[in-house]
N, CA and C atoms of all chains as a GROMACS GRO file, in nm:
protein
  552
    1MET      N    1   0.552   0.899   1.111
    1MET     CA    2   0.529   0.758   1.068
    1MET      C    3   0.560   0.666   1.185
    2ILE      N    4   0.506   0.548   1.178
    2ILE     CA    5   0.539   0.450   1.282
    2ILE      C    6   0.614   0.333   1.219
    3LEU      N    7   0.690   0.265   1.306
    3LEU     CA    8   0.768   0.148   1.265
    3LEU      C    9   0.682   0.026   1.290
    4GLY      N   10   0.679  -0.069   1.194
    4GLY     CA   11   0.595  -0.188   1.215
    4GLY      C   12   0.650  -0.308   1.140
    5ARG      N   13   0.589  -0.422   1.168
    5ARG     CA   14   0.626  -0.545   1.095
    5ARG      C   15   0.500  -0.606   1.038
    6VAL      N   16   0.508  -0.648   0.909
    6VAL     CA   17   0.390  -0.706   0.846
    6VAL      C   18   0.373  -0.847   0.902
    7ILE      N   19   0.257  -0.873   0.962
    7ILE     CA   20   0.238  -1.005   1.024
    7ILE      C   21   0.123  -1.080   0.960
    8GLY      N   22   0.057  -1.023   0.860
    8GLY     CA   23  -0.054  -1.097   0.800
    8GLY      C   24  -0.127  -1.016   0.696
    9THR      N   25  -0.229  -1.076   0.642
    9THR     CA   26  -0.307  -1.014   0.535
    9THR      C   27  -0.455  -1.024   0.567
   10VAL      N   28  -0.531  -0.924   0.523
   10VAL     CA   29  -0.677  -0.929   0.540
   10VAL      C   30  -0.739  -0.941   0.403
   11TRP      N   31  -0.823  -1.044   0.386
   11TRP     CA   32  -0.896  -1.060   0.258
   11TRP      C   33  -1.039  -1.018   0.281
   12SER      N   34  -1.094  -0.934   0.192
   12SER     CA   35  -1.233  -0.892   0.211
   12SER      C   36  -1.296  -0.869   0.074
   13THR      N   37  -1.401  -0.946   0.045
   13THR     CA   38  -1.466  -0.926  -0.086
   13THR      C   39  -1.572  -0.817  -0.072
   14LYS      N   40  -1.647  -0.820   0.039
   14LYS     CA   41  -1.753  -0.721   0.056
   14LYS      C   42  -1.693  -0.599   0.127
   15LYS      N   43  -1.668  -0.493   0.052
   15LYS     CA   44  -1.603  -0.374   0.111
   15LYS      C   45  -1.643  -0.254   0.028
   16ASP      N   46  -1.608  -0.137   0.075
   16ASP     CA   47  -1.638  -0.013   0.004
   16ASP      C   48  -1.583  -0.027  -0.138
   17GLU      N   49  -1.663   0.011  -0.238
   17GLU     CA   50  -1.620  -0.018  -0.375
   17GLU      C   51  -1.493   0.058  -0.413
   18ASN      N   52  -1.462   0.165  -0.338
   18ASN     CA   53  -1.337   0.235  -0.369
   18ASN      C   54  -1.214   0.151  -0.336
   19LEU      N   55  -1.236   0.046  -0.255
   19LEU     CA   56  -1.121  -0.029  -0.204
   19LEU      C   57  -1.088  -0.151  -0.287
   20THR      N   58  -1.157  -0.170  -0.400
   20THR     CA   59  -1.122  -0.288  -0.479
   20THR      C   60  -0.977  -0.273  -0.526
   21GLY      N   61  -0.906  -0.384  -0.519
   21GLY     CA   62  -0.767  -0.384  -0.565
   21GLY      C   63  -0.669  -0.343  -0.457
   22ALA      N   64  -0.721  -0.303  -0.340
   22ALA     CA   65  -0.628  -0.264  -0.232
   22ALA      C   66  -0.582  -0.388  -0.159
   23LYS      N   67  -0.453  -0.392  -0.124
   23LYS     CA   68  -0.399  -0.506  -0.050
   23LYS      C   69  -0.390  -0.464   0.096
   24PHE      N   70  -0.467  -0.531   0.184
   24PHE     CA   71  -0.468  -0.494   0.326
   24PHE      C   72  -0.370  -0.580   0.401
   25LEU      N   73  -0.271  -0.519   0.461
   25LEU     CA   74  -0.175  -0.595   0.540
   25LEU      C   75  -0.190  -0.560   0.687
   26ILE      N   76  -0.172  -0.660   0.772
   26ILE     CA   77  -0.178  -0.637   0.918
   26ILE      C   78  -0.037  -0.601   0.961
   27VAL      N   79  -0.022  -0.484   1.021
   27VAL     CA   80   0.111  -0.438   1.063
   27VAL      C   81   0.111  -0.420   1.214
   28ARG      N   82   0.199  -0.496   1.280
   28ARG     CA   83   0.215  -0.484   1.425
   28ARG      C   84   0.318  -0.375   1.452
   29GLU      N   85   0.287  -0.281   1.542
   29GLU     CA   86   0.382  -0.173   1.569
   29GLU      C   87   0.503  -0.228   1.646
   30LEU      N   88   0.622  -0.176   1.614
   30LEU     CA   89   0.746  -0.222   1.680
   30LEU      C   90   0.807  -0.111   1.763
   31SER      N   91   0.878  -0.151   1.873
   31SER     CA   92   0.962  -0.053   1.943
   31SER      C   93   1.096  -0.048   1.869
   32LEU      N   94   1.186   0.040   1.916
   32LEU     CA   95   1.311   0.060   1.841
   32LEU      C   96   1.401  -0.062   1.846
   33ASP      N   97   1.380  -0.150   1.946
   33ASP     CA   98   1.463  -0.272   1.950
   33ASP      C   99   1.391  -0.386   1.878
   34TYR      N  100   1.297  -0.350   1.791
   34TYR     CA  101   1.221  -0.443   1.709
   34TYR      C  102   1.130  -0.534   1.790
   35SER      N  103   1.115  -0.507   1.922
   35SER     CA  104   1.020  -0.590   1.998
   35SER      C  105   0.879  -0.544   1.962
   36GLU      N  106   0.788  -0.641   1.955
   36GLU     CA  107   0.653  -0.609   1.906
   36GLU      C  108   0.569  -0.548   2.017
   37LYS      N  109   0.497  -0.440   1.983
   37LYS     CA  110   0.404  -0.380   2.078
   37LYS      C  111   0.270  -0.454   2.064
   38SER      N  112   0.174  -0.414   2.146
   38SER     CA  113   0.048  -0.489   2.139
   38SER      C  114  -0.040  -0.434   2.026
   39ASN      N  115  -0.024  -0.306   1.988
   39ASN     CA  116  -0.119  -0.252   1.890
   39ASN      C  117  -0.077  -0.282   1.747
   40PHE      N  118  -0.178  -0.280   1.658
   40PHE     CA  119  -0.151  -0.304   1.517
   40PHE      C  120  -0.246  -0.218   1.435
   41VAL      N  121  -0.213  -0.204   1.306
   41VAL     CA  122  -0.303  -0.133   1.216
   41VAL      C  123  -0.323  -0.219   1.092
   42ILE      N  124  -0.434  -0.197   1.022
   42ILE     CA  125  -0.450  -0.258   0.890
   42ILE      C  126  -0.411  -0.150   0.790
   43ALA      N  127  -0.306  -0.175   0.714
   43ALA     CA  128  -0.257  -0.070   0.625
   43ALA      C  129  -0.262  -0.119   0.481
   44VAL      N  130  -0.286  -0.026   0.390
   44VAL     CA  131  -0.283  -0.060   0.248
   44VAL      C  132  -0.137  -0.051   0.202
   45ASP      N  133  -0.097  -0.149   0.121
   45ASP     CA  134   0.044  -0.154   0.079
   45ASP      C  135   0.062  -0.071  -0.048
   46SER      N  136   0.168   0.012  -0.049
   46SER     CA  137   0.193   0.088  -0.173
   46SER      C  138   0.335   0.065  -0.223
   47VAL      N  139   0.414  -0.022  -0.156
   47VAL     CA  140   0.551  -0.044  -0.201
   47VAL      C  141   0.585  -0.192  -0.215
   48GLY      N  142   0.487  -0.280  -0.209
   48GLY     CA  143   0.516  -0.423  -0.230
   48GLY      C  144   0.578  -0.487  -0.107
   49ALA      N  145   0.526  -0.457   0.011
   49ALA     CA  146   0.583  -0.514   0.134
   49ALA      C  147   0.535  -0.658   0.149
   50GLY      N  148   0.626  -0.744   0.198
   50GLY     CA  149   0.591  -0.884   0.217
   50GLY      C  150   0.580  -0.917   0.365
   51GLU      N  151   0.528  -1.036   0.394
   51GLU     CA  152   0.510  -1.075   0.533
   51GLU      C  153   0.646  -1.083   0.602
   52GLY      N  154   0.652  -1.034   0.727
   52GLY     CA  155   0.775  -1.040   0.805
   52GLY      C  156   0.864  -0.919   0.787
   53GLU      N  157   0.837  -0.839   0.684
   53GLU     CA  158   0.925  -0.724   0.658
   53GLU      C  159   0.895  -0.612   0.756
   54VAL      N  160   1.002  -0.538   0.793
   54VAL     CA  161   0.988  -0.420   0.880
   54VAL      C  162   0.956  -0.302   0.788
   55VAL      N  163   0.846  -0.231   0.821
   55VAL     CA  164   0.798  -0.126   0.730
   55VAL      C  165   0.772   0.004   0.804
   56LEU      N  166   0.747   0.110   0.724
   56LEU     CA  167   0.706   0.239   0.776
   56LEU      C  168   0.561   0.261   0.736
   57VAL      N  169   0.479   0.306   0.831
   57VAL     CA  170   0.337   0.328   0.802
   57VAL      C  171   0.303   0.474   0.829
   58ALA      N  172   0.241   0.538   0.731
   58ALA     CA  173   0.190   0.675   0.751
   58ALA      C  174   0.041   0.661   0.780
   59THR      N  175  -0.005   0.731   0.884
   59THR     CA  176  -0.146   0.716   0.921
   59THR      C  177  -0.218   0.851   0.911
   60GLY      N  178  -0.349   0.845   0.922
   60GLY     CA  179  -0.428   0.967   0.914
   60GLY      C  180  -0.449   1.007   0.770
   61SER      N  181  -0.480   1.134   0.749
   61SER     CA  182  -0.515   1.177   0.614
   61SER      C  183  -0.393   1.173   0.521
   62SER      N  184  -0.274   1.169   0.577
   62SER     CA  185  -0.156   1.161   0.490
   62SER      C  186  -0.158   1.032   0.409
   63ALA      N  187  -0.230   0.931   0.461
   63ALA     CA  188  -0.232   0.802   0.390
   63ALA      C  189  -0.298   0.815   0.254
   64ARG      N  190  -0.375   0.922   0.234
   64ARG     CA  191  -0.443   0.936   0.104
   64ARG      C  192  -0.356   1.012   0.004
   65GLN      N  193  -0.232   1.042   0.042
   65GLN     CA  194  -0.147   1.121  -0.048
   65GLN      C  195  -0.066   1.031  -0.141
   66THR      N  196  -0.126   0.927  -0.194
   66THR     CA  197  -0.055   0.848  -0.295
   66THR      C  198  -0.150   0.832  -0.414
   67THR      N  199  -0.096   0.800  -0.531
   67THR     CA  200  -0.179   0.791  -0.651
   67THR      C  201  -0.289   0.687  -0.632
   68PHE      N  202  -0.255   0.578  -0.562
   68PHE     CA  203  -0.355   0.471  -0.548
   68PHE      C  204  -0.459   0.506  -0.441
   69THR      N  205  -0.416   0.564  -0.329
   69THR     CA  206  -0.509   0.582  -0.217
   69THR      C  207  -0.582   0.718  -0.222
   70LYS      N  208  -0.555   0.797  -0.324
   70LYS     CA  209  -0.619   0.930  -0.336
   70LYS      C  210  -0.771   0.916  -0.332
   71ASN      N  211  -0.838   0.998  -0.247
   71ASN     CA  212  -0.985   1.001  -0.237
   71ASN      C  213  -1.045   0.866  -0.202
   72LYS      N  214  -0.971   0.786  -0.129
   72LYS     CA  215  -1.027   0.656  -0.088
   72LYS      C  216  -1.032   0.652   0.065
   73PRO      N  217  -1.126   0.574   0.118
   73PRO     CA  218  -1.139   0.569   0.264
   73PRO      C  219  -1.027   0.487   0.327
   74ILE      N  220  -0.906   0.542   0.324
   74ILE     CA  221  -0.787   0.471   0.374
   74ILE      C  222  -0.714   0.563   0.470
   75ASP      N  223  -0.681   0.514   0.589
   75ASP     CA  224  -0.610   0.604   0.683
   75ASP      C  225  -0.476   0.548   0.726
   76ALA      N  226  -0.428   0.442   0.658
   76ALA     CA  227  -0.294   0.390   0.691
   76ALA      C  228  -0.236   0.329   0.565
   77VAL      N  229  -0.114   0.370   0.531
   77VAL     CA  230  -0.051   0.318   0.410
   77VAL      C  231   0.094   0.283   0.439
   78ILE      N  232   0.137   0.167   0.390
   78ILE     CA  233   0.279   0.130   0.403
   78ILE      C  234   0.354   0.205   0.293
   79MET      N  235   0.449   0.293   0.331
   79MET     CA  236   0.516   0.376   0.231
   79MET      C  237   0.666   0.356   0.232
   80GLY      N  238   0.714   0.255   0.305
   80GLY     CA  239   0.858   0.230   0.302
   80GLY      C  240   0.891   0.096   0.365
   81ILE      N  241   0.996   0.033   0.315
   81ILE     CA  242   1.045  -0.091   0.376
   81ILE      C  243   1.181  -0.058   0.436
   82VAL      N  244   1.195  -0.086   0.565
   82VAL     CA  245   1.315  -0.044   0.638
   82VAL      C  246   1.430  -0.140   0.609
   83ASP      N  247   1.545  -0.084   0.560
   83ASP     CA  248   1.665  -0.167   0.544
   83ASP      C  249   1.741  -0.171   0.675
   84ARG      N  250   1.759  -0.048   0.735
   84ARG     CA  251   1.842  -0.044   0.855
   84ARG      C  252   1.792   0.064   0.947
   85LEU      N  253   1.800   0.037   1.076
   85LEU     CA  254   1.757   0.133   1.178
   85LEU      C  255   1.881   0.168   1.258
   86ASP      N  256   1.910   0.297   1.271
   86ASP     CA  257   2.036   0.334   1.336
   86ASP      C  258   2.004   0.418   1.459
   87VAL      N  259   2.003   0.350   1.578
   87VAL     CA  260   1.975   0.422   1.702
   87VAL      C  261   2.093   0.399   1.795
   88PRO      N  262   2.193   0.489   1.802
   88PRO     CA  263   2.315   0.463   1.879
   88PRO      C  264   2.287   0.429   2.023
   89GLU      N  265   2.222   0.521   2.100
   89GLU     CA  266   2.211   0.490   2.244
   89GLU      C  267   2.075   0.425   2.267
   90THR      N  268   2.066   0.292   2.238
   90THR     CA  269   1.937   0.227   2.268
   90THR      C  270   1.927   0.214   2.418
   91LYS      N  271   1.813   0.256   2.470
   91LYS     CA  272   1.799   0.260   2.618
   91LYS      C  273   1.785   0.118   2.670
   92GLU      N  274   1.861   0.083   2.772
   92GLU     CA  275   1.849  -0.053   2.827
   92GLU      C  276   1.718  -0.064   2.903
   93MET      N  277   0.216   2.155   1.618
   93MET     CA  278   0.362   2.149   1.614
   93MET      C  279   0.405   2.085   1.745
   94PHE      N  280   0.510   2.003   1.736
   94PHE     CA  281   0.556   1.932   1.856
   94PHE      C  282   0.706   1.950   1.869
   95LEU      N  283   0.751   1.932   1.995
   95LEU     CA  284   0.894   1.938   2.025
   95LEU      C  285   0.948   1.796   2.026
   96GLY      N  286   1.069   1.775   1.972
   96GLY     CA  287   1.124   1.640   1.974
   96GLY      C  288   1.276   1.645   1.971
   97LYS      N  289   1.336   1.527   1.987
   97LYS     CA  290   1.482   1.518   1.980
   97LYS      C  291   1.517   1.409   1.880
   98VAL      N  292   1.612   1.437   1.789
   98VAL     CA  293   1.651   1.338   1.690
   98VAL      C  294   1.736   1.232   1.760
   99ILE      N  295   1.692   1.104   1.753
   99ILE     CA  296   1.768   0.999   1.823
   99ILE      C  297   1.825   0.896   1.727
  100GLY      N  298   1.800   0.911   1.599
  100GLY     CA  299   1.858   0.813   1.506
  100GLY      C  300   1.804   0.834   1.367
  101ASN      N  301   1.843   0.746   1.274
  101ASN     CA  302   1.784   0.758   1.141
  101ASN      C  303   1.753   0.621   1.082
  102ILE      N  304   1.687   0.627   0.966
  102ILE     CA  305   1.633   0.504   0.906
  102ILE      C  306   1.677   0.502   0.760
  103TRP      N  307   1.718   0.382   0.714
  103TRP     CA  308   1.746   0.369   0.570
  103TRP      C  309   1.638   0.283   0.511
  104ALA      N  310   1.576   0.334   0.401
  104ALA     CA  311   1.472   0.254   0.335
  104ALA      C  312   1.485   0.278   0.185
  105THR      N  313   1.556   0.188   0.117
  105THR     CA  314   1.574   0.210  -0.027
  105THR      C  315   1.440   0.194  -0.098
  106LYS      N  316   1.362   0.096  -0.054
  106LYS     CA  317   1.233   0.073  -0.120
  106LYS      C  318   1.130   0.160  -0.048
  107LYS      N  319   1.093   0.272  -0.107
  107LYS     CA  320   0.992   0.357  -0.044
  107LYS      C  321   0.912   0.427  -0.152
  108TYR      N  322   0.811   0.499  -0.111
  108TYR     CA  323   0.720   0.562  -0.206
  108TYR      C  324   0.802   0.656  -0.296
  109PRO      N  325   0.784   0.650  -0.430
  109PRO     CA  326   0.873   0.721  -0.523
  109PRO      C  327   0.898   0.868  -0.491
  110THR      N  328   0.795   0.943  -0.449
  110THR     CA  329   0.818   1.087  -0.431
  110THR      C  330   0.901   1.116  -0.306
  111LEU      N  331   0.940   1.010  -0.234
  111LEU     CA  332   1.019   1.031  -0.113
  111LEU      C  333   1.168   1.010  -0.136
  112THR      N  334   1.207   0.980  -0.260
  112THR     CA  335   1.351   0.960  -0.282
  112THR      C  336   1.422   1.093  -0.252
  113GLY      N  337   1.533   1.080  -0.180
  113GLY     CA  338   1.611   1.198  -0.146
  113GLY      C  339   1.564   1.267  -0.020
  114VAL      N  340   1.457   1.214   0.041
  114VAL     CA  341   1.409   1.276   0.166
  114VAL      C  342   1.460   1.192   0.283
  115ALA      N  343   1.530   1.256   0.377
  115ALA     CA  344   1.584   1.184   0.493
  115ALA      C  345   1.471   1.148   0.588
  116LEU      N  346   1.485   1.031   0.651
  116LEU     CA  347   1.386   0.986   0.749
  116LEU      C  348   1.458   0.971   0.882
  117LEU      N  349   1.416   1.051   0.980
  117LEU     CA  350   1.486   1.049   1.108
  117LEU      C  351   1.395   0.996   1.218
  118LEU      N  352   1.460   0.936   1.320
  118LEU     CA  353   1.384   0.888   1.437
  118LEU      C  354   1.378   1.002   1.537
  119VAL      N  355   1.259   1.038   1.579
  119VAL     CA  356   1.241   1.152   1.670
  119VAL      C  357   1.170   1.106   1.796
  120GLN      N  358   1.227   1.142   1.910
  120GLN     CA  359   1.164   1.113   2.040
  120GLN      C  360   1.089   1.239   2.083
  121PRO      N  361   0.955   1.233   2.094
  121PRO     CA  362   0.881   1.352   2.138
  121PRO      C  363   0.924   1.396   2.278
  122LEU      N  364   0.928   1.529   2.300
  122LEU     CA  365   0.967   1.584   2.430
  122LEU      C  366   0.856   1.675   2.483
  123ASN      N  367   0.849   1.692   2.617
  123ASN     CA  368   0.757   1.795   2.668
  123ASN      C  369   0.838   1.925   2.684
  124SER      N  370   0.773   2.030   2.733
  124SER     CA  371   0.840   2.160   2.731
  124SER      C  372   0.959   2.163   2.826
  125ASP      N  373   0.963   2.068   2.922
  125ASP     CA  374   1.078   2.063   3.011
  125ASP      C  375   1.192   1.983   2.948
  126GLY      N  376   1.165   1.927   2.828
  126GLY     CA  377   1.270   1.850   2.762
  126GLY      C  378   1.271   1.704   2.801
  127ASP      N  379   1.169   1.660   2.880
  127ASP     CA  380   1.165   1.517   2.916
  127ASP      C  381   1.094   1.439   2.806
  128GLU      N  382   1.132   1.310   2.796
  128GLU     CA  383   1.075   1.227   2.689
  128GLU      C  384   0.930   1.194   2.722
  129THR      N  385   0.843   1.210   2.619
  129THR     CA  386   0.703   1.168   2.641
  129THR      C  387   0.660   1.087   2.520
  130GLY      N  388   0.590   0.977   2.544
  130GLY     CA  389   0.537   0.900   2.431
  130GLY      C  390   0.648   0.824   2.360
  131SER      N  391   0.609   0.745   2.258
  131SER     CA  392   0.709   0.661   2.192
  131SER      C  393   0.764   0.732   2.069
  132PRO      N  394   0.885   0.693   2.027
  132PRO     CA  395   0.948   0.760   1.913
  132PRO      C  396   0.868   0.744   1.784
  133ILE      N  397   0.880   0.843   1.696
  133ILE     CA  398   0.813   0.836   1.565
  133ILE      C  399   0.920   0.854   1.458
  134ILE      N  400   0.880   0.837   1.334
  134ILE     CA  401   0.972   0.863   1.224
  134ILE      C  402   0.923   0.988   1.153
  135ALA      N  403   1.011   1.084   1.129
  135ALA     CA  404   0.971   1.209   1.064
  135ALA      C  405   1.061   1.234   0.944
  136ALA      N  406   1.001   1.291   0.838
  136ALA     CA  407   1.081   1.331   0.722
  136ALA      C  408   1.159   1.457   0.761
  137ASP      N  409   1.274   1.477   0.698
  137ASP     CA  410   1.354   1.593   0.737
  137ASP      C  411   1.411   1.663   0.614
  138THR      N  412   1.388   1.792   0.603
  138THR     CA  413   1.450   1.868   0.494
  138THR      C  414   1.545   1.973   0.552
  139MET      N  415   1.559   1.973   0.688
  139MET     CA  416   1.641   2.076   0.751
  139MET      C  417   1.785   2.028   0.776
  140GLY      N  418   1.808   1.898   0.759
  140GLY     CA  419   1.941   1.845   0.788
  140GLY      C  420   1.966   1.838   0.938
  141ALA      N  421   1.861   1.803   1.014
  141ALA     CA  422   1.879   1.796   1.160
  141ALA      C  423   1.972   1.680   1.192
  142GLY      N  424   2.058   1.702   1.292
  142GLY     CA  425   2.154   1.598   1.329
  142GLY      C  426   2.110   1.526   1.455
  143ARG      N  427   2.179   1.414   1.482
  143ARG     CA  428   2.142   1.334   1.599
  143ARG      C  429   2.162   1.417   1.725
  144GLY      N  430   2.066   1.406   1.819
  144GLY     CA  431   2.076   1.476   1.947
  144GLY      C  432   2.020   1.616   1.942
  145GLU      N  433   1.990   1.667   1.823
  145GLU     CA  434   1.939   1.804   1.814
  145GLU      C  435   1.791   1.808   1.850
  146LYS      N  436   1.751   1.918   1.916
  146LYS     CA  437   1.608   1.938   1.943
  146LYS      C  438   1.545   1.998   1.818
  147VAL      N  439   1.425   1.950   1.786
  147VAL     CA  440   1.358   1.997   1.664
  147VAL      C  441   1.211   2.025   1.692
  148VAL      N  442   1.149   2.097   1.598
  148VAL     CA  443   1.003   2.113   1.598
  148VAL      C  444   0.953   2.035   1.477
  149TYR      N  445   0.847   1.953   1.497
  149TYR     CA  446   0.794   1.879   1.383
  149TYR      C  447   0.642   1.896   1.375
  150ILE      N  448   0.589   1.885   1.254
  150ILE     CA  449   0.443   1.895   1.234
  150ILE      C  450   0.393   1.758   1.193
  151THR      N  451   0.261   1.735   1.216
  151THR     CA  452   0.204   1.604   1.183
  151THR      C  453   0.086   1.623   1.088
  152ALA      N  454   0.018   1.516   1.060
  152ALA     CA  455  -0.098   1.513   0.970
  152ALA      C  456  -0.058   1.545   0.827
  153SER      N  457  -0.156   1.566   0.738
  153SER     CA  458  -0.122   1.573   0.596
  153SER      C  459  -0.046   1.702   0.563
  154GLU      N  460  -0.045   1.800   0.657
  154GLU     CA  461   0.036   1.920   0.630
  154GLU      C  462   0.184   1.884   0.623
  155ALA      N  463   0.219   1.764   0.673
  155ALA     CA  464   0.360   1.727   0.679
  155ALA      C  465   0.423   1.720   0.539
  156VAL      N  466   0.338   1.710   0.436
  156VAL     CA  467   0.396   1.697   0.302
  156VAL      C  468   0.440   1.834   0.248
  157ILE      N  469   0.393   1.943   0.306
  157ILE     CA  470   0.417   2.077   0.249
  157ILE      C  471   0.566   2.112   0.237
  158PRO      N  472   0.650   2.087   0.340
  158PRO     CA  473   0.790   2.123   0.323
  158PRO      C  474   0.866   2.036   0.224
  159LEU      N  475   0.804   1.925   0.181
  159LEU     CA  476   0.879   1.831   0.098
  159LEU      C  477   0.876   1.876  -0.048
  160PRO      N  478   0.977   1.834  -0.126
  160PRO     CA  479   0.982   1.875  -0.267
  160PRO      C  480   0.860   1.825  -0.347
  161ALA      N  481   0.806   1.710  -0.308
  161ALA     CA  482   0.696   1.653  -0.386
  161ALA      C  483   0.563   1.716  -0.344
  162ASP      N  484   0.462   1.716  -0.436
  162ASP     CA  485   0.330   1.768  -0.400
  162ASP      C  486   0.257   1.666  -0.314
  163HIS      N  487   0.270   1.540  -0.354
  163HIS     CA  488   0.198   1.436  -0.279
  163HIS      C  489   0.297   1.334  -0.226
  164ALA      N  490   0.292   1.306  -0.098
  164ALA     CA  491   0.376   1.201  -0.040
  164ALA      C  492   0.308   1.153   0.086
  165PRO      N  493   0.303   1.021   0.105
  165PRO     CA  494   0.236   0.967   0.225
  165PRO      C  495   0.324   0.986   0.348
  166VAL      N  496   0.325   1.110   0.401
  166VAL     CA  497   0.412   1.141   0.516
  166VAL      C  498   0.325   1.207   0.622
  167ASP      N  499   0.335   1.161   0.748
  167ASP     CA  500   0.250   1.223   0.850
  167ASP      C  501   0.331   1.295   0.958
  168ALA      N  502   0.462   1.314   0.935
  168ALA     CA  503   0.542   1.393   1.031
  168ALA      C  504   0.665   1.446   0.958
  169THR      N  505   0.690   1.577   0.971
  169THR     CA  506   0.806   1.639   0.907
  169THR      C  507   0.868   1.742   1.000
  170ILE      N  508   1.002   1.741   1.004
  170ILE     CA  509   1.073   1.838   1.088
  170ILE      C  510   1.073   1.974   1.016
  171VAL      N  511   1.031   2.079   1.086
  171VAL     CA  512   1.024   2.211   1.023
  171VAL      C  513   1.120   2.311   1.086
  172ALA      N  514   1.182   2.276   1.201
  172ALA     CA  515   1.274   2.372   1.263
  172ALA      C  516   1.371   2.300   1.354
  173ILE      N  517   1.492   2.356   1.366
  173ILE     CA  518   1.589   2.306   1.462
  173ILE      C  519   1.593   2.407   1.576
  174VAL      N  520   1.573   2.358   1.697
  174VAL     CA  521   1.555   2.448   1.812
  174VAL      C  522   1.691   2.495   1.865
  175ASP      N  523   1.704   2.627   1.888
  175ASP     CA  524   1.824   2.677   1.953
  175ASP      C  525   1.804   2.675   2.104
  176TYR      N  526   1.684   2.722   2.149
  176TYR     CA  527   1.667   2.739   2.293
  176TYR      C  528   1.518   2.731   2.326
  177VAL      N  529   1.482   2.661   2.433
  177VAL     CA  530   1.344   2.656   2.478
  177VAL      C  531   1.332   2.739   2.606
  178ASN      N  532   1.248   2.843   2.601
  178ASN     CA  533   1.233   2.930   2.719
  178ASN      C  534   1.096   2.903   2.777
  179ASN      N  535   1.092   2.829   2.891
  179ASN     CA  536   0.959   2.807   2.952
  179ASN      C  537   0.960   2.856   3.096
  180GLU      N  538   1.032   2.969   3.120
  180GLU     CA  539   1.039   3.021   3.257
  180GLU      C  540   0.903   3.066   3.307
  181TYR      N  541   0.810   3.097   3.212
  181TYR     CA  542   0.683   3.152   3.260
  181TYR      C  543   0.597   3.044   3.322
  182LYS      N  544   0.638   2.919   3.298
  182LYS     CA  545   0.556   2.810   3.352
  182LYS      C  546   0.577   2.808   3.503
  183GLU      N  547   0.467   2.818   3.582
  183GLU     CA  548   0.490   2.820   3.727
  183GLU      C  549   0.549   2.684   3.768
  184LYS      N  550   0.650   2.691   3.848
  184LYS     CA  551   0.715   2.564   3.886
  184LYS      C  552   0.626   2.490   3.988
   0.00000   0.00000   0.00000
């Protein structure tokens, strides 16, 4: 999984009909010191993540392993909201 | 399968239901010489790997197989704790 922060939402009415009801959130990938990287993914939310929250994103076919995303054209799903990150020796 | 080193862990009370009780560890991918390559990922762990330990982890949707649940949005899971890496055959 990758670490990310929800920075926005994507609204789309014209989309694959399997995707109706999916909430698309824009997730910027984070380094371990929470600094934002340049890349981002559009992920479907499965745990009620809000804007600004630090989340975990599963990508690839694993993203379809939830009741909602099963058999849907989805390759990234938010599956956790991070409370705390514990990295003792953060590299300077 | 990839080689990695456990560098920390993550607490996420709000996560996908079938992941309750599954530890989430921060893993730094390593090459066969043990040097760090690429950025850290988050992997599920059922082996009880500790910080600083070298591990083998698998990715993609097979990552859900070692977990107690049948379906879980997980794309990396630790499957072994490494005792010793023997790469003497690699020409220096």
